Structure formats: C-alpha cells, structure tokens
FIDREN-874020 format. One record per residue: x, y, z of N, C-alpha, C in turn. Coordinates in steps of 0.1 Angstrom, whole numbers, plus 5000, padded with zeros to 4 digits. Example, Ala and Ser with C-alpha at 12.3 -4.5 7.8 and 13.67 -1.06 7.14 Angstrom:
# residues 2
5132  4943  5078  5123  4955  5078  5132  4967  5078
5128  4978  5071  5137  4989  5071  5129  5000  5079
This chain:
# residues 431
5672  7805  2081  5659  7808  2074  5652  7790  2072
5638  7792  2068  5632  7783  2070  5632  7777  2053
5630  7765  2050  5630  7760  2038  5617  7760  2034
5613  7762  2021  5599  7764  2016  5601  7754  2006
5587  7748  2004  5585  7735  1996  5574  7739  1990
5570  7739  1977  5559  7738  1970  5551  7725  1964
5563  7718  1963  5556  7701  1958  5549  7693  1969
5534  7688  1966  5528  7680  1974  5538  7668  1980
5544  7663  1972  5552  7650  1971  5566  7653  1982
5571  7664  1977  5583  7670  1988  5579  7673  2000
5565  7680  2001  5561  7683  2013  5560  7670  2025
5551  7661  2017  5548  7645  2023  5562  7642  2027
5572  7640  2018  5583  7635  2025  5589  7643  2035
5590  7658  2036  5595  7664  2048  5589  7662  2056
5577  7661  2057  5570  7660  2072  5572  7648  2078
5571  7638  2068  5581  7621  2076  5591  7622  2078
5600  7629  2074  5613  7628  2079  5612  7638  2093
5608  7646  2095  5607  7654  2107  5601  7644  2116
5589  7641  2114  5579  7630  2124  5589  7620  2128
5599  7617  2124  5606  7604  2124  5622  7608  2129
5621  7621  2134  5635  7624  2135  5643  7620  2150
5635  7611  2157  5640  7605  2171  5642  7590  2165
5639  7585  2157  5641  7571  2150  5655  7571  2144
5664  7574  2151  5678  7572  2145  5685  7560  2152
5696  7554  2147  5706  7546  2153  5711  7549  2164
5714  7562  2162  5721  7566  2178  5714  7568  2190
5699  7567  2187  5689  7569  2199  5687  7552  2203
5686  7544  2190  5686  7532  2195  5700  7527  2204
5709  7528  2197  5722  7529  2206  5723  7531  2221
5718  7544  2223  5714  7545  2238  5707  7536  2246
5700  7527  2242  5690  7519  2250  5699  7511  2256
5709  7505  2254  5719  7497  2260  5721  7505  2272
5728  7516  2269  5733  7523  2282  5720  7525  2294
5708  7527  2289  5696  7530  2297  5696  7517  2305
5692  7504  2297  5693  7494  2303  5702  7490  2313
5718  7492  2312  5726  7493  2323  5723  7501  2334
5716  7512  2329  5714  7522  2344  5702  7515  2352
5692  7512  2345  5677  7507  2351  5685  7494  2360
5694  7484  2354  5697  7471  2361  5706  7478  2374
5715  7489  2373  5724  7492  2382  5712  7494  2395
5700  7506  2393  5695  7511  2400  5684  7497  2408
5677  7491  2400  5673  7477  2407  5682  7470  2416
5694  7466  2413  5702  7458  2421  5707  7466  2433
5714  7479  2431  5721  7489  2439  5712  7499  2448
5700  7503  2441  5693  7510  2450  5698  7524  2452
5698  7528  2461  5702  7545  2463  5719  7544  2461
5725  7536  2462  5741  7534  2456  5740  7537  2442
5731  7533  2436  5734  7536  2421  5728  7549  2419
5716  7557  2427  5714  7568  2422  5724  7577  2428
5729  7577  2437  5744  7586  2443  5754  7586  2431
5755  7575  2425  5768  7572  2417  5764  7580  2407
5750  7580  2399  5747  7584  2386  5746  7600  2387
5742  7603  2398  5741  7621  2402  5756  7628  2399
5761  7619  2406  5776  7625  2403  5782  7626  2393
5777  7613  2385  5784  7610  2371  5781  7621  2361
5763  7618  2360  5758  7629  2350  5756  7643  2354
5753  7644  2367  5750  7659  2374  5762  7668  2381
5772  7659  2384  5781  7667  2390  5781  7671  2403
5768  7664  2411  5765  7668  2425  5768  7655  2433
5777  7653  2444  5778  7647  2453  5770  7647  2462
5763  7635  2466  5750  7639  2475  5752  7628  2486
5744  7625  2496  5742  7615  2506  5733  7608  2505
5726  7597  2510  5713  7595  2510  5704  7602  2516
5708  7606  2526  5698  7618  2531  5696  7633  2527
5702  7634  2516  5701  7644  2508  5693  7644  2497
5692  7632  2491  5680  7625  2482  5668  7634  2481
5661  7633  2493  5650  7640  2493  5651  7656  2498
5640  7661  2490  5643  7678  2494  5636  7680  2509
5643  7687  2516  5637  7687  2530  5625  7700  2530
5617  7698  2542  5606  7708  2540  5612  7721  2543
5623  7723  2548  5628  7737  2549  5632  7744  2536
5640  7733  2529  5642  7739  2517  5631  7745  2508
5620  7737  2509  5608  7741  2501  5600  7753  2509
5603  7756  2518  5600  7772  2526  5606  7781  2523
5618  7775  2521  5631  7786  2518  5628  7791  2503
5622  7782  2492  5625  7787  2480  5613  7797  2478
5605  7800  2484  5597  7808  2486  5603  7823  2487
5612  7825  2494  5623  7837  2498  5628  7839  2483
5632  7830  2474  5639  7831  2461  5630  7834  2451
5616  7832  2449  5610  7838  2437  5599  7850  2440
5596  7857  2433  5594  7869  2431  5575  7868  2434
5572  7877  2441  5556  7877  2444  5549  7877  2432
5553  7882  2420  5549  7879  2406  5547  7868  2403
5558  7858  2403  5557  7845  2397  5548  7835  2408
5548  7838  2418  5541  7829  2431  5523  7835  2424
5524  7845  2420  5507  7852  2416  5504  7844  2401
5515  7841  2395  5512  7838  2382  5509  7820  2384
5517  7813  2392  5515  7801  2394  5504  7799  2399
5499  7807  2410  5483  7801  2415  5475  7806  2404
5474  7814  2394  5467  7816  2387  5463  7804  2376
5478  7801  2371  5479  7790  2363  5469  7776  2370
5475  7774  2380  5469  7761  2389  5453  7762  2389
5448  7775  2393  5433  7777  2393  5427  7775  2376
5434  7779  2368  5429  7774  2355  5429  7761  2352
5441  7756  2352  5442  7741  2350  5435  7732  2357
5431  7737  2369  5423  7728  2380  5407  7727  2373
5402  7742  2369  5390  7744  2365  5387  7736  2352
5398  7734  2344  5393  7726  2332  5395  7711  2330
5405  7707  2342  5405  7694  2342  5394  7689  2349
5387  7694  2359  5381  7691  2369  5361  7689  2358
5364  7692  2346  5353  7691  2337  5355  7678  2331
5365  7669  2332  5370  7657  2326  5371  7645  2335
5364  7644  2346  5366  7635  2358  5352  7626  2352
5359  7612  2350  5348  7606  2344  5341  7601  2355
5329  7595  2359  5323  7590  2367  5317  7574  2366
5316  7571  2378  5314  7555  2380  5300  7554  2375
5296  7543  2368  5282  7541  2368  5279  7528  2368
5267  7524  2370  5259  7512  2367  5243  7514  2358
5239  7505  2353  5227  7501  2346  5221  7491  2348
5207  7489  2353  5202  7476  2359  5194  7473  2344
5195  7457  2342  5194  7453  2328  5179  7446  2333
5171  7439  2320  5162  7431  2327  5166  7417  2330
5160  7413  2339  5161  7399  2342  5172  7402  2356
5172  7410  2363  5181  7413  2372  5195  7409  2370
5201  7418  2360  5217  7420  2355  5218  7435  2359
5230  7435  2364  5234  7445  2366  5249  7450  2360
5251  7459  2352  5265  7460  2348  5273  7474  2350
5282  7476  2351  5287  7491  2354  5304  7493  2353
5306  7506  2356  5322  7507  2356  5325  7512  2366
5336  7510  2375  5343  7518  2389  5352  7523  2382
5358  7536  2385  5370  7546  2383  5376  7542  2398
5387  7541  2398  5396  7545  2409  5412  7549  2407
5417  7556  2414  5430  7562  2411  5440  7551  2416
5455  7555  2408  5464  7546  2411  5469  7548  2426
5476  7540  2433  5479  7544  2448  5488  7556  2447
5499  7554  2438  5513  7563  2437  5515  7564  2424
5518  7580  2421  5524  7581  2410  5538  7591  2410
5544  7588  2401  5559  7593  2400  5557  7604  2390
5560  7618  2392  5559  7628  2383  5574  7633  2380
5578  7630  2369  5591  7634  2363  5594  7646  2358
5601  7658  2366  5601  7672  2358  5616  7671  2353
5616  7675  2341  5632  7681  2337  5636  7692  2343
5648  7694  2348  5656  7703  2358  5669  7705  2351
5677  7704  2361  5692  7707  2357  5694  7722  2358
5699  7728  2349  5703  7739  2347  5686  7748  2339
5675  7742  2339  5667  7749  2332  5655  7747  2345
5644  7754  2344  5630  7753  2353  5622  7750  2346
5611  7742  2351  5601  7739  2340  5586  7739  2353
5584  7749  2361  5576  7751  2370  5559  7748  2365
5558  7753  2353  5544  7748  2345  5543  7734  2341
5553  7728  2338  5550  7712  2339  5551  7706  2352
5550  7712  2362  5547  7707  2379  5532  7709  2379
5527  7718  2374  5515  7722  2374  5505  7709  2366
5511  7713  2355  5503  7702  2346  5500  7688  2348
5514  7682  2356  5514  7668  2359  5505  7666  2373
5511  7677  2383  5501  7674  2398  5489  7677  2399
5483  7686  2390  5469  7692  2393  5457  7678  2388
5461  7672  2377  5453  7662  2371  5452  7647  2383
5466  7648  2386  5469  7638  2398  5458  7639  2412
5460  7651  2417  5453  7655  2427  5437  7654  2425
5433  7659  2412  5418  7657  2410  5412  7643  2408
5423  7637  2403  5419  7621  2403  5418  7613  2419
5425  7623  2429  5425  7617  2440  5436  7607  2443
5446  7610  2438  5459  7596  2441  5462  7602  2453
5468  7591  2461  5468  7593  2475  5482  7597  2478
5491  7592  2470  5503  7592  2471  5511  7599  2457
5515  7613  2457  5524  7618  2442  5535  7625  2450
5547  7621  2440  5561  7622  2444  5567  7629  2430
5576  7637  2433  5584  7644  2421  5597  7640  2421
5602  7637  2410  5619  7632  2408  5622  7644  2399
5634  7651  2402  5638  7663  2391  5654  7665  2394
5659  7669  2385  5676  7666  2386  5678  7677  2393
5690  7677  2402  5694  7691  2406  5704  7700  2402
5704  7709  2402  5713  7719  2392  5726  7717  2398
5736  7724  2393  5752  7721  2392  5755  7723  2409
5747  7733  2417  5746  7739  2430  5740  7727  2442
5738  7718  2434  5730  7707  2442  5716  7709  2446
5713  7720  2441  5699  7725  2449  5686  7722  2435
5675  7721  2437  5665  7721  2430  5659  7735  2426
5654  7741  2414  5651  7752  2412  5642  7756  2423
5640  7765  2429  5632  7773  2436  5617  7773  2431
5617  7777  2417  5604  7777  2411  5597  7765  2408
5605  7754  2407  5600  7740  2410  5595  7738  2421
5601  7739  2432  5596  7735  2447  5582  7743  2448
5586  7756  2450  5572  7765  2447  5559  7758  2443
5563  7755  2429  5549  7751  2422  5547  7740  2425
5555  7731  2433  5552  7718  2436  5543  7722  2450
5546  7727  2460  5544  7731  2470  5528  7737  2469
5526  7748  2458  5513  7753  2455  5503  7743  2450
5510  7733  2443  5501  7721  2439  5495  7711  2448
5504  7712  2459  5501  7703  2471  5508  7689  2472
5527  7692  2464  5533  7681  2469  5544  7686  2475
5547  7676  2487  5561  7678  2491  5570  7666  2491
5569  7656  2488  5576  7643  2486  5584  7647  2472
5595  7655  2475  5604  7656  2464  5618  7652  2465
5623  7644  2451  5636  7638  2453  5644  7645  2442
5658  7649  2446  5668  7657  2437  5675  7647  2430
5669  7639  2418  5673  7630  2409  5666  7625  2397
5674  7628  2386  5672  7628  2373  5674  7616  2363
5671  7618  2353  5677  7611  2341  5669  7598  2345
5673  7589  2336  5671  7573  2337  5671  7567  2350
5679  7574  2356  5681  7569  2371  5668  7571  2378
5662  7582  2380  5651  7588  2382  5640  7578  2382
5640  7574  2367  5628  7564  2364  5630  7551  2370
5642  7547  2371  5643  7530  2375  5640  7534  2392
5643  7545  2398  5638  7546  2414  5627  7545  2414
5617  7556  2405  5604  7552  2409  5595  7539  2403
5601  7533  2396  5599  7519  2387  5601  7509  2399
5612  7509  2405  5617  7497  2412  5616  7499  2426
5617  7513  2431  5620  7516  2447  5632  7515  2451
5638  7521  2460  5652  7520  2466  5650  7524  2481
5659  7523  2489  5661  7525  2505  5653  7539  2505
5655  7547  2499  5647  7562  2501  5635  7566  2493
5633  7561  2480  5622  7564  2472  5615  7551  2473
5603  7551  2476  5592  7538  2478  5586  7541  2460
5587  7525  2456  5582  7526  2438  5567  7532  2441
5564  7535  2429  5549  7541  2423  5546  7530  2415
5531  7534  2410  5523  7530  2403  5525  7532  2389
5526  7544  2386  5524  7550  2377  5533  7562  2373
5540  7565  2360  5551  7575  2359  5545  7583  2350
5546  7594  2348  5541  7608  2340  5553  7618  2336
5552  7626  2331  5563  7637  2325  5572  7635  2316
5576  7646  2309  5585  7648  2298  5602  7646  2304
5608  7641  2291  5624  7641  2295  5631  7641  2284
5644  7639  2283  5654  7636  2274  5650  7625  2267
5660  7618  2260  5661  7606  2254  5663  7593  2263
5670  7595  2273  5673  7588  2282  5663  7583  2291
5655  7596  2296  5643  7594  2305  5633  7587  2291
5630  7594  2282  5621  7582  2273  5624  7568  2272
5636  7566  2270  5638  7554  2270  5638  7543  2282
5641  7550  2293  5636  7544  2306  5624  7542  2307
5614  7551  2303  5601  7549  2305  5595  7537  2296
5600  7538  2287  5597  7528  2275  5600  7512  2284
5612  7514  2289  5619  7498  2295  5608  7495  2306
5608  7504  2314  5598  7500  2329  5584  7498  2327
5579  7502  2315  5562  7500  2312  5561  7483  2315
5553  7482  2320  5549  7467  2326  5551  7465  2340
5563  7472  2344  5566  7472  2357  5556  7482  2365
5554  7494  2359  5546  7506  2361  5540  7510  2350
5526  7517  2348  5525  7524  2342  5529  7535  2336
5530  7541  2322  5536  7554  2321  5525  7565  2311
5527  7575  2310  5518  7583  2304  5520  7585  2289
5531  7587  2286  5536  7583  2270  5547  7583  2266
5552  7583  2258  5568  7585  2252  5570  7598  2244
5573  7606  2254  5571  7620  2247  5585  7625  2240
5584  7630  2227  5594  7634  2222  5598  7644  2222
5608  7654  2213  5608  7667  2210  5596  7673  2207
5596  7687  2210  5582  7694  2206  5582  7699  2195
5569  7701  2190  5567  7706  2176  5554  7713  2175
5556  7723  2165  5541  7731  2163  5538  7730  2147
5529  7731  2146  5523  7733  2130  5513  7742  2128
5518  7754  2120  5510  7766  2120  5498  7765  2104
5490  7764  2105  5481  7767  2092  5474  7783  2093
5480  7790  2080  5476  7805  2079  5474  7810  2067
5463  7816  2067  5458  7824  2052  5464  7837  2055
5459  7846  2041  5465  7858  2038  5468  7869  2049
5454  7867  2059  5452  7876  2071  5460  7875  2081
5467  7866  2080  5478  7862  2094  5491  7871  2096
5495  7875  2103  5505  7881  2107  5520  7877  2105
5526  7880  2097  5539  7873  2097  5549  7870  2107
5550  7884  2113  5555  7887  2125  5552  7878  2138
5538  7875  2138  5534  7866  2151  5535  7854  2146
5534  7849  2133  5540  7835  2132  5552  7831  2133
5560  7840  2130  5573  7838  2132  5579  7838  2144
5575  7844  2155  5574  7844  2168  5568  7832  2174
5559  7827  2169  5556  7810  2174  5562  7803  2169
5567  7803  2157  5578  7792  2154  5590  7794  2161
5594  7804  2164  5604  7805  2171  5605  7797  2187
5591  7801  2191  5589  7798  2204  5588  7781  2206
5590  7777  2195  5590  7762  2194  5603  7756  2195
5609  7763  2183  5623  7760  2179  5634  7762  2193
5634  7772  2201  5641  7777  2213  5641  7765  2224
5630  7754  2220  5630  7744  2233  5643  7736  2229
5647  7730  2219  5654  7719  2217  5661  7718  2200
5672  7717  2202  5677  7716  2188  5669  7703  2178
5663  7697  2185  5654  7688  2178  5636  7690  2176
5637  7701  2181  5624  7706  2180  5620  7710  2166
5607  7708  2163  5602  7712  2149  5590  7725  2148
5592  7734  2139  5584  7744  2137  5582  7747  2121
5569  7744  2119  5564  7741  2107  5548  7751  2101
5552  7757  2092  5539  7764  2085  5538  7761  2073
5524  7762  2072  5518  7755  2060  5506  7766  2057
5506  7770  2043  5501  7780  2040  5496  7780  2023
5487  7786  2019  5481  7790  2006  5489  7801  2001
5495  7808  2007  5497  7822  2002  5516  7824  2003
5521  7823  1991  5535  7828  1990  5541  7838  1995
5534  7849  1995  5537  7860  1999  5541  7858  2015
5528  7853  2022  5530  7853  2035  5538  7843  2041
5546  7832  2032  5555  7824  2037  5570  7831  2032
5568  7840  2025  5585  7849  2019  5585  7858  2034
5572  7866  2039  5572  7876  2048  5573  7871  2061
5571  7857  2064  5575  7852  2076  5591  7847  2077
5596  7844  2069  5609  7839  2067  5617  7851  2068
5612  7862  2063  5621  7878  2065  5619  7878  2082
5609  7879  2088  5606  7881  2101  5614  7874  2110
5613  7862  2107  5619  7851  2115  5635  7854  2117
5641  7857  2102  5656  7862  2104  5656  7873  2115
5650  7884  2114  5650  7894  2119  5649  7891  2135
5642  7882  2140  5635  7879  2154  5649  7872  2156
5658  7863  2150  5667  7856  2153  5681  7863  2157
5683  7874  2149  5695  7885  2151  5697  7886  2164
5688  7889  2174  5689  7895  2188  5683  7879  2198
5681  7868  2195  5675  7859  2202  5688  7854  2214
5682  7851  2222  5689  7849  2237  5696  7835  2234
5690  7823  2228  5690  7810  2224  5695  7810  2210
5702  7818  2203  5701  7819  2189  5710  7805  2183
5721  7802  2187  5728  7790  2182  5715  7777  2183
5712  7775  2195  5702  7765  2197  5690  7766  2186
5685  7774  2188  5673  7778  2178  5675  7779  2161
5686  7782  2158  5691  7782  2144  5692  7768  2140
5698  7758  2150  5702  7747  2145  5687  7739  2143
5677  7742  2151  5663  7736  2154  5656  7740  2137
5658  7753  2135  5653  7758  2124  5659  7751  2110
5671  7753  2111  5678  7746  2101  5674  7732  2097
5672  7721  2106  5670  7707  2105  5659  7705  2105
5649  7712  2110  5633  7708  2114  5623  7719  2112
5630  7729  2106  5621  7741  2103  5617  7738  2087
5604  7744  2084  5597  7740  2072  5586  7749  2069
5585  7753  2056  5575  7762  2051  5569  7754  2039
5555  7752  2039  5547  7743  2025  5538  7752  2022
5541  7756  2010  5530  7763  2000  5520  7754  1995
5508  7754  1998  5499  7746  1995  5486  7755  1983
5479  7744  1976  5469  7754  1964  5459  7759  1975
5456  7751  1984  5446  7759  1994  5443  7753  2008
5436  7758  2017  5438  7753  2035  5432  7739  2030
5421  7733  2022  5420  7721  2023  5433  7712  2023
5440  7711  2013  5454  7705  2015  5463  7708  2026
5461  7721  2030  5471  7723  2042  5464  7714  2052
5451  7712  2056  5444  7700  2065  5447  7686  2066
5449  7684  2049  5455  7671  2045  5470  7668  2053
5477  7675  2051  5491  7674  2053  5490  7675  2069
5486  7680  2074  5484  7684  2087  5479  7669  2093
5472  7664  2091  5465  7651  2093  5474  7639  2091
5486  7641  2082  5496  7632  2077  5507  7634  2093
5511  7646  2093  5519  7651  2105  5513  7646  2117
5501  7650  2121  5495  7645  2135  5505  7656  2145
5502  7667  2144  5512  7680  2150  5507  7677  2168
5517  7677  2175  5516  7678  2191  5509  7695  2194
5509  7700  2186  5505  7717  2188  5503  7720  2172
5489  7725  2171  5486  7732  2159  5475  7743  2161
5484  7753  2155  5475  7767  2153  5471  7769  2139
5457  7774  2141  5446  7777  2129  5449  7792  2128
5456  7799  2121  5456  7811  2123  5448  7815  2109
5436  7818  2110  5428  7818  2096  5417  7825  2101
5412  7829  2092  5399  7838  2090  5390  7829  2098
5385  7820  2094  5373  7810  2102  5379  7797  2105
5390  7798  2119  5394  7783  2122  5385  7772  2127
5372  7776  2132  5365  7768  2135  5356  7760  2122
5356  7764  2112  5351  7758  2096  5365  7751  2093
5376  7755  2093  5388  7746  2092  5390  7735  2099
5387  7735  2113  5388  7726  2125  5381  7711  2119
5369  7713  2109  5362  7703  2106  5370  7694  2099
5381  7700  2091  5390  7690  2088  5400  7684  2092
5403  7687  2104  5416  7680  2113  5409  7668  2120
5417  7658  2118  5416  7647  2129  5424  7648  2136
5437  7649  2131  5449  7644  2143  5457  7656  2146
5455  7659  2160  5463  7671  2166  5463  7668  2183
5472  7675  2188  5474  7671  2204  5465  7682  2208
5470  7696  2205  5460  7709  2212  5460  7714  2200
5450  7720  2198  5446  7731  2186  5441  7743  2191
5448  7755  2184  5449  7768  2190  5441  7777  2177
5429  7781  2183  5421  7789  2172  5421  7802  2172
5426  7809  2159  5425  7821  2154  5437  7829  2159
5435  7840  2155  5451  7845  2156  5457  7850  2168
5446  7852  2178  5452  7855  2189  5452  7845  2201
5455  7835  2194  5456  7822  2205  5469  7813  2202
5480  7824  2209  5494  7816  2204  5496  7801  2215
5504  7793  2210  5506  7780  2219  5512  7786  2231
5520  7798  2232  5522  7800  2247  5514  7798  2257
5502  7803  2253  5491  7802  2263  5486  7792  2267
5489  7781  2260  5483  7766  2261  5495  7761  2271
5507  7764  2269  5518  7759  2275  5519  7764  2292
5512  7773  2294  5513  7780  2306  5500  7782  2315
5487  7783  2312  5477  7790  2319  5465  7788  2310
5463  7784  2298  5448  7781  2296  5439  7774  2300
5445  7763  2302  5437  7752  2314  5441  7740  2310
5440  7736  2295  5442  7722  2292  5457  7718  2295
5460  7704  2292  5474  7703  2298  5482  7704  2284
5496  7707  2288  5507  7709  2279  5513  7696  2276
5509  7684  2282  5518  7671  2282  5509  7664  2271
5517  7666  2258  5509  7662  2247  5516  7651  2237
5509  7644  2228  5515  7633  2220  5524  7641  2213
5537  7635  2208  5544  7640  2198  5546  7629  2187
5554  7633  2177  5561  7624  2167  5549  7616  2161
5539  7624  2158  5528  7615  2152  5520  7608  2161
5520  7608  2172  5513  7599  2180  5497  7606  2185
5497  7619  2178  5483  7623  2184  5473  7615  2173
5477  7604  2160  5471  7597  2156  5460  7586  2163
5467  7586  2180  5462  7575  2185  5463  7577  2200
5469  7590  2200  5467  7593  2219  5463  7605  2220
5463  7608  2232  5457  7621  2237  5465  7628  2249
5461  7640  2250  5467  7649  2264  5469  7640  2279
5478  7644  2285  5479  7638  2300  5464  7645  2308
5456  7639  2314  5445  7644  2318  5443  7633  2332
5433  7638  2339  5426  7632  2351  5428  7614  2346
5420  7611  2338  5422  7598  2333  5431  7590  2335
5446  7597  2331  5457  7592  2333  5461  7584  2344
5455  7593  2355  5457  7588  2368  5447  7578  2373
5439  7570  2365  5426  7564  2366  5427  7552  2361
5422  7538  2369  5421  7528  2361  5406  7525  2360
5397  7515  2354  5383  7516  2354  5384  7502  2358
5375  7495  2366  5371  7481  2370  5353  7480  2362
5353  7468  2355  5337  7464  2348  5332  7460  2363
5320  7458  2366  5310  7455  2375  5298  7446  2368
5300  7436  2375  5288  7425  2365  5282  7416  2379
5269  7419  2379  5264  7411  2388  5252  7405  2381
5247  7392  2382  5238  7383  2374  5229  7375  2387
5216  7375  2386  5209  7369  2393  5204  7355  2391
5204  7344  2400  5199  7333  2393  5192  7330  2383
5181  7337  2379  5176  7337  2370  5179  7342  2357
5187  7355  2357  5194  7363  2345  5205  7350  2340
5213  7343  2351  5221  7332  2344  5214  7321  2339
5203  7319  2342  5194  7308  2337  5193  7310  2319
5189  7327  2319  5187  7328  2306  5198  7326  2295
5210  7330  2300  5218  7329  2289  5224  7317  2291
5225  7306  2301  5227  7292  2302  5232  7287  2291
5225  7283  2279  5227  7275  2269  5235  7282  2259
5235  7295  2259  5244  7302  2250  5258  7301  2254
5260  7302  2268  5272  7299  2273  5278  7286  2274
5270  7275  2277  5272  7263  2271  5279  7264  2257
5272  7266  2246  5277  7265  2233  5291  7269  2233
5293  7281  2236  5302  7289  2233  5317  7287  2241
5317  7277  2255  5325  7271  2260  5332  7260  2258
5320  7250  2248  5323  7239  2244  5330  7242  2229
5326  7253  2223  5332  7257  2212  5346  7262  2211
5352  7268  2223  5360  7272  2227  5371  7258  2235
5366  7248  2235  5372  7237  2246  5375  7240  2258
5369  7245  2265  5369  7247  2281  5362  7241  2285
5363  7231  2290  5351  7225  2298  5348  7230  2313
5357  7232  2317  5355  7241  2334  5346  7251  2332
5350  7260  2321  5342  7272  2320  5328  7269  2320
5326  7259  2313  5311  7255  2311  5304  7250  2325
5312  7238  2332  5309  7234  2344  5305  7246  2354
5315  7256  2354  5312  7270  2364  5298  7273  2363
5292  7273  2353  5279  7276  2348  5267  7266  2353
5271  7256  2344  5260  7245  2350  5259  7239  2361
5268  7237  2371  5269  7237  2385  5259  7245  2394
5260  7258  2388  5251  7267  2395  5237  7268  2389
5235  7261  2377  5223  7260  2372  5215  7246  2377
5222  7237  2381  5218  7224  2384  5227  7217  2394
5221  7224  2404  5229  7217  2417  5229  7203  2421
C-alpha cells in the first residue's frame, strides 16, 4: 500500500527523502571498489575485463570473444519475432523524427567594422553507449542512445553491454543496435566497461563520450572517469510523479505507478492529488494489480520504501511540490494539463492528459527516455543530439576592428596585470 500524507510539511520531508535515496553511506563505500576496478582496467586492460566478466557475470571469455561477431548479429534476427522487429523499426523512425527537430545549426554574424562572430558545432569523434543487460534486455535504450548520436554524425559509435549467463548478448539488443546502424558491440558490463571505454584496452579503443544508464557501479564509474571522457549524466533509479484530479481513473494511475515501481527496488512512484477519494481508490486498485504481478516482490519493496500519495489543497500546491521534487517523469492527469503546465518548472519529461502514460515515452513517442533523475531536472535535460556535439566559438577581427577596441583592451589587460596580453594587441596596432 502507498503511504498517504496530507501535511505540507510531511510531504516536503518525504519528497526530500525519496529524492536523496541514493545518497547513502553504502553507496559511497562502493566508490572504493569502483576505483579499484577502474585502476585495474587502466593497467591490465583486456586481462582485467576478462577477470571481472568471470567474477561478476560468471562468464569465461577469451579476448577474441569480447567483441560480438557479425555472425552473431545476423543470427539474432532469427531469435526475435517479426512483430518485435516491426516495433523496433517504428520506434526508430519516431525517435529519429523527433531528434531531427533539435539539431543545432552552426551560425555566423557580420558585425560593423569587419567583425565576424559565430559558433560551429561538430560531433565527438567516438561515443561509447552503455546498455544495461545480463538477465534483462533494453532494446529501447539502444535506440534512445544510438539515434541521437547518428543524427549528430558521430563517426564511431560503440556499445558495451553485459553478457547473459550463457555468455550471449540478448538478441533483441543486437537487433536494435543493427537496426540503428551500430555493429561494434562488446559483451562487457559494469564499471569495467566504463573503464574500457574511457581508457581503452587492446580490444576496445577509447572513446570521447560515454552515455547510457546503469546500476550504481556504472554510475559511480562514469562520475570517476569524467574529465578523461565526457558523460551524459549520472542516472539514478527511475521515478514517476503523477498529478491527478477528480476525473482521473484510479486504475490507470495505479498501473502507471506500478510501471515505475517494477523497474527497481529503488524506483519511486508518487501521486499528488487534491482529491482524497482518488487517493484511496488508487491504493485499492494498486493492491489488486499487485496480487498477480509477475515482479511482485521487487515491486512491493519499491512501493513500500519509495511509494507515496500526497493529498493537497489544490492543483497549484501539487505543482509547487512537484517543482520541489523535480521528477524524471511527470504525468499531468488533469482536465486541463496545458494550464497546469504553466506552473511546472522542473521535470525531465512531461506527459499531458489522461491518455499519455509514461510507457509511450519510454518506447516510441519520440523524445528521449534517458532523463535526469534524483532532482537533477532542476539543472539538466534529456539526452539528445546536443549531447554528442560540442561548439567552438568563431572570432575574426579586421585591422580596423581591432583598432576600434584597442584602447579598451589595453585598460583591461593592465587592470588584470597581464602585460603580454596587451602587447599581443599593441604589436599589431603599432608594428
């Protein structure tokens, strides 16, 4: 059952507790283990990858087996259904269409006195995409990471993903990668995969940017290699917050909350509503749906620890609490979602109306499902084409333009005590 609170003070306390659920002593203690893994990968390269794959995944590989062969990718098509293949192609098409609208353009402006300024966008040379795996499969995450990188025209895109108990990569992941246009795939996971992409090994050539979600070890590894490479974000466990009014369907809300809770014991599922009856009916519907849930134990743990219902005075207060939490996913199951949207400042992805469940965004609506978590929506955005691009400023001054600003430059360089800065200008003006 979801815990129901009606006090504003208690609601804020609970939302802060849930938002900080990964900031525990246990998580910080794991950082030392991750440092050791990264150090060994940097020093021992493939040898460390093979050792850790045996230790953590129970799979004994040779160096030649780290990379998935072209034949394995071809054979994966025989192991997935035609319906799945069609769904993957539809999802790719929709994701591609959305992200093409967001490609930044290089630009220049011509100022007076012969000054040209601008900005030039270029892709990173190589991107490494981490796809969680092992006993699970996330072909949708493949598409969400590969498609923006392809649109950004990244020359080299690789995927690292853990092998299953049989040593194989899930066929749906391989097919999704091939559909998206990637064939350089490695069966290695965990912090060791992040180290391999950041530092390079005999088999895996280093990349410039690492994207993709993972468990706490993967997230800590991404944080520790940042600076050696770029990263997209530090993704934490998933979360959904639903604002609902009296017209919302409690059965639908319960299903949406469970859809988040079934991800992970640390996943958060929150309902905020001004309607007490809806809160009670949602709890009843959730209990009924849990009885036959195939992932009941995991989901119940998530609901017990990080499930919450807040009953507010009105929708405006619901929006205020939402901005405090800054959810990864926000559903506005209200009669006029576009009006309520005006009050929302912080959220990773926003689903408007009764017929827009988060699941549609997870798979094929088009926008990316790699989103800021744990309150990071206050200052960061979804993964997109810009993640794989960097910008360079363009500056060109003519002799006349430089002379126009020479005196101001002289004052500024003197003020900062940097004489050679001033000389670099004056030598050009008074040769």
